[in-house]
N, C-alpha and C positions, 0 to 999 in steps of 0.2 A: 748488871748482875750484882747481887748483894755481896757484902764484905766477907760473908762466910762461904761463898762459892769458890771452889778450888781454882787457882789461877790458870791451870791448863784448860779449863772449860771456856775461858774467855778466848783462848787461841782457837779452840775447836769451833766456837760460835763464829769467829771471824772468818775462818777458812770455809765453813759450811755456807755462810751467807754468800761468799763469793762464788762458790761452786754452784749453788742452787740458783743464783741470779744470772749465771753465765759469764760473769767476769773472769772466772777461771774455767774455761771450757775443757772438754775431754782432751787428754794428752798435754794439758798445760802444766808446766813445771812450777810448783809452789815455791815460795821463799825457803831458803835453807834454815835449818834449826837455829844456827847462830844468829841469823837475821831476825827471826821471830823472837828469839830470847832477848835481843837488844830492843826490839820495838815494844815488847810488852814488859820489859824490866824484870825478867825472870831468869832462872837458870836454864842452861841448855837441856838439863834433864827434864824440866817441866815442859819445855817445848817438844821434846822427844815423846813425852807421854801423850800430848795432844795429837801428834802425828800418828803415833802407834795406834791409838784408839780409832782414828779415822781410817787407817789401813785395815784394821780388823772389821770395821763396818762396811768396807768395800768402796769407800769414796776415793781412796788414794792407793797408789802402788809405788813401792820403793824399787829402784833399779840401782844395783850396786855400782858405785863409781860414777853414776850419772845424776842422781837426785831422786826426788819424789814427785810423782805426776798424778793428775786427776784421771780417774778410770771411767770407763763406760760401765755404768751400774746395771746393765741388762742382766736378767737372771741367766745363770750359766750352768751347764751340765757337762760332765765328761762323757766322751764317746767310748772310753775304754771300760768304764765301770757302770754297773747297774745300781744307781743310788736311789734311795727313797726320796721322792721330791719333797715330802714334808720335812725331812731332815735337812735337805739342801736349803730350803727357805728359812727354816729356823736357825740354821747355821749362819745365815747372813744377818741374823738379828731381826728378822721380819716375822709377820704373823701369817701362818698357813691356814687355809680353809679350802673346802671343796664343795661342789654341787654334784650330787649323784643324779645323773640324768636317766640312766637306764640300768637295770640289773635283771637278767632274764636267761632262760634256756631256750635255744632255738636250733634249727637244723642247719648244718654247715653248707654254705653255698660253694660254688666252684673255687673261688679264691681262698676262702677260709680252709676248705678241705685240703687244698694244695699246700698252703702255708703251714698247716699243722700236721700234715701227713696223715689225714683222717679220711674215712670214706665219705663221699658226697651224701649229704642228708643225715649224717651221724649227729647225735646231740652234742652241742657245744655250749659252754657258758659264755655269756656276753655282758660286758659292763661298759658304760660310758660315763666319764667323770670330767668335770672342769676343775682344774687345780688353780688356786688363787694365791697370790702373794700380796699381802696388805690389801686384800679385797679385789685386786686386779687380776683378771684371767691371764695365765701365762702358759697353760697347756691344756689341750683337749686330749684325753686318753680314751681311745676306742679299742678295747681289749677283748680277745677271745682266748678261752682257756680250755684245755682238754680235761673233761670231768674225770677221766680215769686216774689222773695224777693228783688232782685237787678236788675231791668229791664234795667238800663242804664250802667251796668258794662262794656260792651265792648266799650262804647263811651268815656271812660276816657283814657288819655295819661299816661300810666304807667311809662314813663320815668320821669314824673313830680310828679306823685302821685302813691304810691305803692298800690297793690291790698288790702293790709291790711287797709290802710287809706281809701280807697273807701268803703270797707265793714263796717268799724266802723262808718263812717259818715252816711251810709245808714241804717244800722241795728246794733245798739249797741249790742255788744257781751255779752251774759248772761252766757254762759257755753261753755266749751271747753273739748275735749277729745284728749289725746296724746297716740300714740303707738310708741315706740322707738326700733330700732333694728340695728345691724351692718350688712352691706350689701356690696357686690361687684356690680359694675354697668356695663352696656353695653358700647360699644364703643362710641355711640353718647353722652351719658351723660358724659362719661370721657372726651370727647373732649370739651363739654360746660364748664366743671369745670376745664379744663387744668390740668388733672391728668392722671396717667397711669391706664389702666383698672384693673390692679391688686391691686391698692391702696384701702385700706379699707375706707368705708364711714359710716356716721351715717345717718340713715333714720328716719324721723319723719312723721307719719301719723297723720294729725290734722283734726278734724271735729269741726266746730263751730256752735253754736246756738244763735239765738236772740229770747228771750222768748221761746216759744215751737217750733219755726221754725228752721229746720236744713238748714243752708244757704250755707255752704261751706265745701268742702272736698279737702285737699291739701296734696301732697306728697312732703316733703322738704328733699332734699339730701345735706349733707355737707361733704366735704373732711375731713377725720378723723384726719389729722395732722394739720388742720387749725381751728377746731371748737370744742367746748365743750358745754354740756348742764348742767344746774345747777338746783337743786331742794332743797328746804329747807322746814322743817316742824317742827312746835312747838307742842309737845305732850300736850294733855289736862291734867290738874292736878286735 
């Protein structure tokens, strides 16, 4: 690095090289701030800045009283919240993009009619997107929407505005239901996600309501080695 490069960047580069090379694997405890400050001849504040930046980028996790550890940088979503995947990806400091595979109106089959509380054969809006993080597929979204509550759904450009953003702006979400299971996918889904058909995946069935109206049913499929789901709960006292 040049003499004009901030000193904390040298520590970041040192830690990143060891993380990315596997010298510091997932859950490995990195050297303490004091040790890094001595090794690089800088203040503890400078070492803290390097660690803090890597924590914000998702490479490290601080655990109070224990130290700082290398994290598993799989993409992560909360099961309690319905967050926009584009916002999640950008919040990790990465580039979001998507492929719009399908955008159509069709007749509800047995499963869709049951999931959305509609009549069999009623018109339903359908979209399929592959969501990408830094160009890598992390989620296949197969979504069905009740046209009664979001009549202009198919008129949106989903390359600019995700289905989640469209739904939230049209019908603020008041309730959500998640069903999670491990699955193997067919050849077409495997191709869209750029994985082997034998690769395990996480499937999330999500239904969303706005007030008493059931507005959307989505099948979200994630490559198991690229994604994780998080849930937290504070017990009542």
